[in-house]
N, C-alpha and C positions, 0 to 999 in steps of 0.2 A: 488481556484476557482476565476475567475474574479467577479469583486464587480457587474457588470453589466450583468453577465452572468444569463440565464433563468432556472430556474430549470431542463425544457423540455430539455435542451443540455445536462444535467448532465448523466453521466453512473454511475454506482455501480457495483464494482466486489468484489469478496472475494478471497483470494489468501491463498494457503499453501505451504510453503516451507519447504522442508525437506532435510537432509544433515547435515552438520557440521553447522548449523544456529544459536545454542546459545553460548554464552560465546565469540562470536569474533567481537562484536559489528554491530552486523546485523540489531536491531530493529533500532540504530541510523541511519545508512545509509539508512534504507527505509524511516525514517521520515524526513532526511536531502533531498533527493531526491523529496520525496512529495511535501515539502515547497519549493523548488527549482522551481517545475512546477504547483504551485497552486492547489495542489489536498489535499483534506480533507480526513480525516478518521482516523483510528486506525492501531497499530499494537501490539501484544502481543505473549510472549513465551507461548507455550503449554505444557502440562503435558508429552506428548510422545515425546518429543525433537523437535517438528517442530514450525515453527513460522507462524502466522495466521495473515492477513491483512485485512481489508475493506478500499478499496477507494471511493472516490467520486470526479467525476470530468470530463470533456470533454475527450471523448476518444483519442485524442492527446497526451494530458497532462500523463494521465494515461499510455500511452504504452513509453513515453520518462521516466516516474516514474520508469517502470520495466526496462528497456533499463540501465538506469543508476545505478539501483541495481544490475543487471546482471554483467555489467563490473566491478563495485566495489567490489563482492562479488560472483562473478559467482563459483569460484573455491571450496565454500563451498555449492554450490546448486546440489544437487543430482537431485532434481524433483521439479516442480512447477505445483500444480494444481489450476486451476482458474473456477470459477463460478459466474454466475449472483447473485448478492445481491439486496435485496428489499430496494429501496430508501425510507428513512425516513422522515415523514413531516417536519421534522426543519432538515434539512441540516447542519452537523457540520460546524463550521468556522475555524478550526485548525485540523492539523494531530498531534495525541499524541501517545505516548508510554503508553500502560496500563500495569498494573503490575499484 
């Protein structure tokens, strides 16, 4: 996220990717794309084999992040579910891989 960006401009989305998204470097690709586009948040593996992420940033940066992930790992993605997420009082300042 841009340092001078207001919290009002921030969008928050939750994404669940399904397919062959574990064990193929998927979370690292999400983290790299998010960091490149100054999107903050987190990504983690889920017990059911999917990968879940929460992204915070301006809508254009989030879309660029998702486009990058699709280009890099689209062959592994069977489906992507996206929904609105709550914006926390204190926005994260980095993008992390959760274990």
